[in-house]
N, CA, C and O atoms as a GROMACS GRO file, in nm:
protein
  388
    1MET      N    1   0.832   2.996  -2.118
    1MET     CA    2   0.950   3.065  -2.165
    1MET      C    3   1.040   2.963  -2.234
    1MET      O    4   1.062   2.855  -2.179
    2GLY      N    5   1.092   2.995  -2.352
    2GLY     CA    6   1.178   2.905  -2.427
    2GLY      C    7   1.314   2.891  -2.363
    2GLY      O    8   1.352   2.971  -2.278
    3LEU      N    9   1.387   2.790  -2.404
    3LEU     CA   10   1.519   2.762  -2.350
    3LEU      C   11   1.615   2.879  -2.372
    3LEU      O   12   1.689   2.916  -2.281
    4LYS      N   13   1.613   2.936  -2.492
    4LYS     CA   14   1.703   3.047  -2.522
    4LYS      C   15   1.670   3.169  -2.434
    4LYS      O   16   1.761   3.234  -2.382
    5ALA      N   17   1.543   3.200  -2.419
    5ALA     CA   18   1.502   3.313  -2.336
    5ALA      C   19   1.540   3.290  -2.190
    5ALA      O   20   1.584   3.383  -2.122
    6GLU      N   21   1.523   3.168  -2.142
    6GLU     CA   22   1.560   3.134  -2.005
    6GLU      C   23   1.710   3.150  -1.985
    6GLU      O   24   1.755   3.203  -1.883
    7ARG      N   25   1.788   3.102  -2.082
    7ARG     CA   26   1.934   3.114  -2.074
    7ARG      C   27   1.977   3.260  -2.070
    7ARG      O   28   2.065   3.298  -1.993
    8MET      N   29   1.913   3.344  -2.154
    8MET     CA   30   1.947   3.485  -2.157
    8MET      C   31   1.911   3.552  -2.025
    8MET      O   32   1.983   3.640  -1.978
    9LYS      N   33   1.801   3.512  -1.965
    9LYS     CA   34   1.760   3.570  -1.838
    9LYS      C   35   1.860   3.534  -1.729
    9LYS      O   36   1.894   3.619  -1.646
   10GLN      N   37   1.906   3.410  -1.727
   10GLN     CA   38   2.002   3.367  -1.628
   10GLN      C   39   2.136   3.438  -1.644
   10GLN      O   40   2.200   3.472  -1.545
   11CYS      N   41   2.177   3.461  -1.768
   11CYS     CA   42   2.307   3.521  -1.796
   11CYS      C   43   2.310   3.671  -1.774
   11CYS      O   44   2.418   3.730  -1.766
   12SER      N   45   2.195   3.735  -1.765
   12SER     CA   46   2.191   3.880  -1.757
   12SER      C   47   2.233   3.934  -1.621
   12SER      O   48   2.234   4.056  -1.600
   13THR      N   49   2.268   3.847  -1.529
   13THR     CA   50   2.312   3.890  -1.397
   13THR      C   51   2.464   3.893  -1.387
   13THR      O   52   2.520   3.869  -1.279
   14ILE      N   53   2.532   3.921  -1.497
   14ILE     CA   54   2.677   3.926  -1.500
   14ILE      C   55   2.725   4.048  -1.422
   14ILE      O   56   2.673   4.158  -1.439
   15GLU      N   57   2.825   4.028  -1.338
   15GLU     CA   58   2.885   4.138  -1.262
   15GLU      C   59   2.952   4.237  -1.357
   15GLU      O   60   3.003   4.196  -1.462
   16PRO      N   61   2.954   4.366  -1.323
   16PRO     CA   62   3.014   4.466  -1.412
   16PRO      C   63   3.158   4.435  -1.453
   16PRO      O   64   3.194   4.454  -1.569
   17ALA      N   65   3.241   4.387  -1.360
   17ALA     CA   66   3.380   4.355  -1.394
   17ALA      C   67   3.387   4.239  -1.494
   17ALA      O   68   3.469   4.241  -1.586
   18ASP      N   69   3.301   4.139  -1.476
   18ASP     CA   70   3.298   4.026  -1.568
   18ASP      C   71   3.244   4.070  -1.704
   18ASP      O   72   3.291   4.026  -1.809
   19ARG      N   73   3.148   4.158  -1.700
   19ARG     CA   74   3.088   4.210  -1.824
   19ARG      C   75   3.194   4.282  -1.906
   19ARG      O   76   3.206   4.260  -2.027
   20GLU      N   77   3.272   4.368  -1.841
   20GLU     CA   78   3.378   4.440  -1.911
   20GLU      C   79   3.484   4.344  -1.963
   20GLU      O   80   3.534   4.361  -2.074
   21ARG      N   81   3.517   4.243  -1.885
   21ARG     CA   82   3.616   4.144  -1.928
   21ARG      C   83   3.569   4.072  -2.054
   21ARG      O   84   3.648   4.051  -2.146
   22ILE      N   85   3.442   4.035  -2.058
   22ILE     CA   86   3.385   3.966  -2.174
   22ILE      C   87   3.386   4.059  -2.296
   22ILE      O   88   3.422   4.017  -2.406
   23VAL      N   89   3.346   4.184  -2.276
   23VAL     CA   90   3.344   4.281  -2.387
   23VAL      C   91   3.484   4.299  -2.442
   23VAL      O   92   3.505   4.296  -2.564
   24ARG      N   93   3.582   4.317  -2.353
   24ARG     CA   94   3.720   4.334  -2.398
   24ARG      C   95   3.771   4.210  -2.472
   24ARG      O   96   3.843   4.222  -2.571
   25ALA      N   97   3.734   4.092  -2.425
   25ALA     CA   98   3.776   3.968  -2.491
   25ALA      C   99   3.720   3.959  -2.633
   25ALA      O  100   3.791   3.922  -2.726
   26VAL      N  101   3.592   3.994  -2.650
   26VAL     CA  102   3.530   3.990  -2.783
   26VAL      C  103   3.598   4.091  -2.875
   26VAL      O  104   3.625   4.061  -2.991
   27LEU      N  105   3.625   4.211  -2.824
   27LEU     CA  106   3.693   4.311  -2.905
   27LEU      C  107   3.834   4.267  -2.942
   27LEU      O  108   3.879   4.288  -3.054
   28ASP      N  109   3.904   4.205  -2.847
   28ASP     CA  110   4.039   4.155  -2.875
   28ASP      C  111   4.037   4.048  -2.984
   28ASP      O  112   4.126   4.043  -3.069
   29GLU      N  113   3.935   3.961  -2.980
   29GLU     CA  114   3.922   3.857  -3.083
   29GLU      C  115   3.903   3.921  -3.221
   29GLU      O  116   3.958   3.873  -3.320
   30SER      N  117   3.825   4.026  -3.227
   30SER     CA  118   3.797   4.094  -3.354
   30SER      C  119   3.914   4.179  -3.400
   30SER      O  120   3.935   4.198  -3.520
   31ARG      N  121   3.989   4.228  -3.304
   31ARG     CA  122   4.098   4.321  -3.333
   31ARG      C  123   4.203   4.262  -3.428
   31ARG      O  124   4.260   4.334  -3.509
   32GLN      N  125   4.228   4.133  -3.418
   32GLN     CA  126   4.330   4.070  -3.504
   32GLN      C  127   4.300   4.092  -3.652
   32GLN      O  128   4.387   4.135  -3.727
   33SER      N  129   4.178   4.064  -3.692
   33SER     CA  130   4.145   4.082  -3.834
   33SER      C  131   4.132   4.229  -3.871
   33SER      O  132   4.163   4.267  -3.984
   34LEU      N  133   4.088   4.313  -3.778
   34LEU     CA  134   4.079   4.456  -3.806
   34LEU      C  135   4.218   4.514  -3.831
   34LEU      O  136   4.238   4.590  -3.925
   35ARG      N  137   4.314   4.477  -3.746
   35ARG     CA  138   4.451   4.528  -3.761
   35ARG      C  139   4.516   4.476  -3.888
   35ARG      O  140   4.596   4.546  -3.951
   36ARG      N  141   4.482   4.355  -3.926
   36ARG     CA  142   4.537   4.298  -4.049
   36ARG      C  143   4.496   4.384  -4.170
   36ARG      O  144   4.570   4.393  -4.268
   37ASP      N  145   4.380   4.447  -4.160
   37ASP     CA  146   4.330   4.533  -4.268
   37ASP      C  147   4.360   4.681  -4.244
   37ASP      O  148   4.310   4.767  -4.317
   38GLY      N  149   4.440   4.712  -4.141
   38GLY     CA  150   4.480   4.849  -4.115
   38GLY      C  151   4.385   4.928  -4.026
   38GLY      O  152   4.393   5.051  -4.020
   39GLY      N  153   4.296   4.859  -3.956
   39GLY     CA  154   4.200   4.928  -3.869
   39GLY      C  155   4.213   4.883  -3.725
   39GLY      O  156   4.303   4.808  -3.689
   40ASP      N  157   4.121   4.931  -3.643
   40ASP     CA  158   4.118   4.892  -3.502
   40ASP      C  159   3.984   4.935  -3.442
   40ASP      O  160   3.911   5.016  -3.501
   41CYS      N  161   3.953   4.882  -3.326
   41CYS     CA  162   3.830   4.914  -3.253
   41CYS      C  163   3.864   4.909  -3.105
   41CYS      O  164   3.913   4.808  -3.055
   42GLU      N  165   3.838   5.018  -3.034
   42GLU     CA  166   3.870   5.020  -2.892
   42GLU      C  167   3.746   5.050  -2.808
   42GLU      O  168   3.657   5.123  -2.851
   43LEU      N  169   3.742   4.993  -2.690
   43LEU     CA  170   3.632   5.016  -2.597
   43LEU      C  171   3.646   5.155  -2.536
   43LEU      O  172   3.753   5.191  -2.487
   44VAL      N  173   3.538   5.231  -2.540
   44VAL     CA  174   3.537   5.365  -2.480
   44VAL      C  175   3.464   5.359  -2.346
   44VAL      O  176   3.516   5.407  -2.246
   45ALA      N  177   3.344   5.299  -2.344
   45ALA     CA  178   3.265   5.294  -2.221
   45ALA      C  179   3.154   5.191  -2.234
   45ALA      O  180   3.112   5.154  -2.343
   46ILE      N  181   3.108   5.147  -2.117
   46ILE     CA  182   2.991   5.059  -2.109
   46ILE      C  183   2.891   5.130  -2.020
   46ILE      O  184   2.922   5.166  -1.906
   47ASP      N  185   2.770   5.151  -2.072
   47ASP     CA  186   2.665   5.218  -1.997
   47ASP      C  187   2.538   5.134  -2.011
   47ASP      O  188   2.464   5.149  -2.108
   48GLY      N  189   2.514   5.047  -1.915
   48GLY     CA  190   2.400   4.958  -1.923
   48GLY      C  191   2.415   4.864  -2.040
   48GLY      O  192   2.513   4.790  -2.049
   49ASN      N  193   2.318   4.866  -2.132
   49ASN     CA  194   2.326   4.778  -2.249
   49ASN      C  195   2.391   4.847  -2.369
   49ASN      O  196   2.391   4.793  -2.480
   50LYS      N  197   2.447   4.967  -2.346
   50LYS     CA  198   2.516   5.039  -2.453
   50LYS      C  199   2.666   5.021  -2.436
   50LYS      O  200   2.723   5.048  -2.330
   51ILE      N  201   2.730   4.974  -2.544
   51ILE     CA  202   2.874   4.957  -2.544
   51ILE      C  203   2.930   5.051  -2.650
   51ILE      O  204   2.906   5.033  -2.769
   52MET      N  205   3.005   5.151  -2.604
   52MET     CA  206   3.058   5.252  -2.695
   52MET      C  207   3.200   5.218  -2.733
   52MET      O  208   3.284   5.188  -2.648
   53VAL      N  209   3.226   5.223  -2.863
   53VAL     CA  210   3.358   5.192  -2.916
   53VAL      C  211   3.402   5.302  -3.010
   53VAL      O  212   3.321   5.382  -3.057
   54ARG      N  213   3.531   5.307  -3.035
   54ARG     CA  214   3.586   5.402  -3.130
   54ARG      C  215   3.661   5.324  -3.237
   54ARG      O  216   3.751   5.246  -3.206
   55LEU      N  217   3.622   5.345  -3.362
   55LEU     CA  218   3.692   5.283  -3.473
   55LEU      C  219   3.814   5.369  -3.506
   55LEU      O  220   3.812   5.491  -3.491
   56ALA      N  221   3.920   5.303  -3.552
   56ALA     CA  222   4.042   5.375  -3.586
   56ALA      C  223   4.100   5.321  -3.716
   56ALA      O  224   4.062   5.214  -3.763
   57GLY      N  225   4.191   5.398  -3.773
   57GLY     CA  226   4.260   5.356  -3.894
   57GLY      C  227   4.164   5.338  -4.011
   57GLY      O  228   4.072   5.417  -4.032
   58ALA      N  229   4.187   5.232  -4.086
   58ALA     CA  230   4.108   5.204  -4.206
   58ALA      C  231   3.960   5.184  -4.175
   58ALA      O  232   3.876   5.204  -4.263
   59CYS      N  233   3.927   5.144  -4.054
   59CYS     CA  234   3.786   5.120  -4.017
   59CYS      C  235   3.702   5.247  -4.024
   59CYS      O  236   3.580   5.241  -4.043
   60MET      N  237   3.767   5.362  -4.007
   60MET     CA  238   3.693   5.488  -4.005
   60MET      C  239   3.633   5.522  -4.140
   60MET      O  240   3.534   5.594  -4.148
   61VAL      N  241   3.693   5.472  -4.248
   61VAL     CA  242   3.645   5.506  -4.381
   61VAL      C  243   3.597   5.383  -4.459
   61VAL      O  244   3.557   5.395  -4.575
   62CYS      N  245   3.599   5.269  -4.396
   62CYS     CA  246   3.563   5.145  -4.464
   62CYS      C  247   3.411   5.136  -4.483
   62CYS      O  248   3.334   5.162  -4.390
   63LYS      N  249   3.370   5.098  -4.602
   63LYS     CA  250   3.228   5.082  -4.631
   63LYS      C  251   3.168   4.962  -4.559
   63LYS      O  252   3.046   4.953  -4.545
   64LEU      N  253   3.252   4.870  -4.514
   64LEU     CA  254   3.204   4.751  -4.444
   64LEU      C  255   3.207   4.765  -4.292
   64LEU      O  256   3.183   4.667  -4.221
   65ALA      N  257   3.236   4.884  -4.242
   65ALA     CA  258   3.244   4.906  -4.097
   65ALA      C  259   3.112   4.870  -4.029
   65ALA      O  260   3.113   4.813  -3.920
   66GLY      N  261   3.000   4.902  -4.090
   66GLY     CA  262   2.869   4.868  -4.032
   66GLY      C  263   2.851   4.719  -4.018
   66GLY      O  264   2.797   4.671  -3.918
   67THR      N  265   2.895   4.645  -4.118
   67THR     CA  266   2.886   4.499  -4.113
   67THR      C  267   2.977   4.444  -4.004
   67THR      O  268   2.939   4.352  -3.931
   68THR      N  269   3.097   4.500  -3.994
   68THR     CA  270   3.191   4.459  -3.890
   68THR      C  271   3.132   4.483  -3.752
   68THR      O  272   3.139   4.397  -3.664
   69LEU      N  273   3.074   4.601  -3.732
   69LEU     CA  274   3.014   4.633  -3.602
   69LEU      C  275   2.896   4.540  -3.572
   69LEU      O  276   2.878   4.499  -3.457
   70ALA      N  277   2.817   4.507  -3.672
   70ALA     CA  278   2.704   4.416  -3.652
   70ALA      C  279   2.754   4.277  -3.610
   70ALA      O  280   2.693   4.212  -3.526
   71THR      N  281   2.863   4.233  -3.669
   71THR     CA  282   2.921   4.103  -3.634
   71THR      C  283   2.973   4.104  -3.490
   71THR      O  284   2.950   4.009  -3.415
   72ILE      N  285   3.042   4.212  -3.452
   72ILE     CA  286   3.092   4.223  -3.316
   72ILE      C  287   2.976   4.229  -3.218
   72ILE      O  288   2.980   4.165  -3.113
   73GLN      N  289   2.871   4.305  -3.252
   73GLN     CA  290   2.753   4.314  -3.165
   73GLN      C  291   2.690   4.176  -3.146
   73GLN      O  292   2.653   4.140  -3.034
   74ALA      N  293   2.679   4.099  -3.253
   74ALA     CA  294   2.620   3.965  -3.243
   74ALA      C  295   2.704   3.875  -3.151
   74ALA      O  296   2.649   3.798  -3.073
   75ARG      N  297   2.836   3.887  -3.160
   75ARG     CA  298   2.924   3.809  -3.071
   75ARG      C  299   2.905   3.851  -2.926
   75ARG      O  300   2.902   3.767  -2.837
   76LEU      N  301   2.892   3.982  -2.904
   76LEU     CA  302   2.870   4.032  -2.768
   76LEU      C  303   2.739   3.980  -2.711
   76LEU      O  304   2.734   3.937  -2.596
   77ILE      N  305   2.634   3.983  -2.790
   77ILE     CA  306   2.503   3.933  -2.746
   77ILE      C  307   2.512   3.786  -2.709
   77ILE      O  308   2.459   3.742  -2.608
   78GLU      N  309   2.581   3.710  -2.794
   78GLU     CA  310   2.596   3.567  -2.768
   78GLU      C  311   2.675   3.541  -2.640
   78GLU      O  312   2.636   3.458  -2.558
   79ARG      N  313   2.786   3.611  -2.623
   79ARG     CA  314   2.872   3.587  -2.507
   79ARG      C  315   2.813   3.641  -2.377
   79ARG      O  316   2.830   3.580  -2.272
   80LEU      N  317   2.745   3.756  -2.384
   80LEU     CA  318   2.686   3.814  -2.264
   80LEU      C  319   2.551   3.752  -2.230
   80LEU      O  320   2.507   3.757  -2.115
   81GLY      N  321   2.486   3.694  -2.330
   81GLY     CA  322   2.355   3.634  -2.308
   81GLY      C  323   2.242   3.734  -2.293
   81GLY      O  324   2.139   3.702  -2.235
   82GLU      N  325   2.262   3.854  -2.346
   82GLU     CA  326   2.159   3.956  -2.341
   82GLU      C  327   2.181   4.055  -2.455
   82GLU      O  328   2.291   4.064  -2.511
   83PHE      N  329   2.077   4.129  -2.489
   83PHE     CA  330   2.089   4.226  -2.596
   83PHE      C  331   2.176   4.343  -2.551
   83PHE      O  332   2.157   4.396  -2.442
   84VAL      N  333   2.270   4.381  -2.635
   84VAL     CA  334   2.349   4.502  -2.614
   84VAL      C  335   2.352   4.578  -2.746
   84VAL      O  336   2.334   4.520  -2.854
   85ARG      N  337   2.376   4.705  -2.736
   85ARG     CA  338   2.384   4.789  -2.855
   85ARG      C  339   2.526   4.842  -2.866
   85ARG      O  340   2.575   4.909  -2.775
   86LEU      N  341   2.592   4.812  -2.975
   86LEU     CA  342   2.728   4.859  -3.000
   86LEU      C  343   2.720   4.993  -3.071
   86LEU      O  344   2.662   5.003  -3.179
   87ILE      N  345   2.777   5.096  -3.010
   87ILE     CA  346   2.765   5.232  -3.062
   87ILE      C  347   2.904   5.285  -3.099
   87ILE      O  348   2.989   5.302  -3.012
   88PRO      N  349   2.926   5.311  -3.228
   88PRO     CA  350   3.055   5.369  -3.267
   88PRO      C  351   3.055   5.520  -3.241
   88PRO      O  352   2.960   5.590  -3.277
   89LEU      N  353   3.160   5.568  -3.179
   89LEU     CA  354   3.171   5.710  -3.150
   89LEU      C  355   3.270   5.775  -3.247
   89LEU      O  356   3.365   5.710  -3.291
   90PRO      N  357   3.249   5.903  -3.278
   90PRO     CA  358   3.344   5.973  -3.364
   90PRO      C  359   3.480   5.984  -3.294
   90PRO      O  360   3.490   5.976  -3.172
   91GLU      N  361   3.582   6.004  -3.373
   91GLU     CA  362   3.721   6.013  -3.322
   91GLU      C  363   3.733   6.109  -3.205
   91GLU      O  364   3.796   6.076  -3.105
   92ALA      N  365   3.674   6.228  -3.216
   92ALA     CA  366   3.693   6.332  -3.115
   92ALA      C  367   3.602   6.318  -2.994
   92ALA      O  368   3.618   6.392  -2.896
   93ALA      N  369   3.507   6.226  -2.996
   93ALA     CA  370   3.410   6.215  -2.887
   93ALA      C  371   3.476   6.167  -2.759
   93ALA      O  372   3.555   6.073  -2.760
   94LYS      N  373   3.444   6.232  -2.650
   94LYS     CA  374   3.493   6.192  -2.518
   94LYS      C  375   3.373   6.154  -2.433
   94LYS      O  376   3.270   6.223  -2.435
   95VAL      N  377   3.384   6.048  -2.360
   95VAL     CA  378   3.276   6.003  -2.272
   95VAL      C  379   3.318   6.031  -2.129
   95VAL      O  380   3.426   5.992  -2.086
   96ARG      N  381   3.232   6.100  -2.056
   96ARG     CA  382   3.261   6.130  -1.915
   96ARG      C  383   3.201   6.022  -1.827
   96ARG      O  384   3.088   5.979  -1.848
   97HIS      N  385   3.275   5.980  -1.730
   97HIS     CA  386   3.228   5.875  -1.638
   97HIS      C  387   3.174   5.935  -1.511
   97HIS      O  388   3.130   5.863  -1.422
   0.00000   0.00000   0.00000
């Protein structure tokens, strides 16, 4: 097993509270530039390796929203040490816990 794979395996045992804290931190880091452009991204829910977010403001109609989400997803994967899927939800979508 390669060093990167070993590191990801070790990191995948993150506690749920720590996992949410890391996700929120990554979103907060991204939020500054999103707000500067009139948009925003908020955490809706975490379900296993699925992280659901809601885009707001200018992000909802921006042609680069997919690129922005891909960048945020890459940061999440790096910080969490495991693959996660960032899923944008429509404005009206509600997630039940």
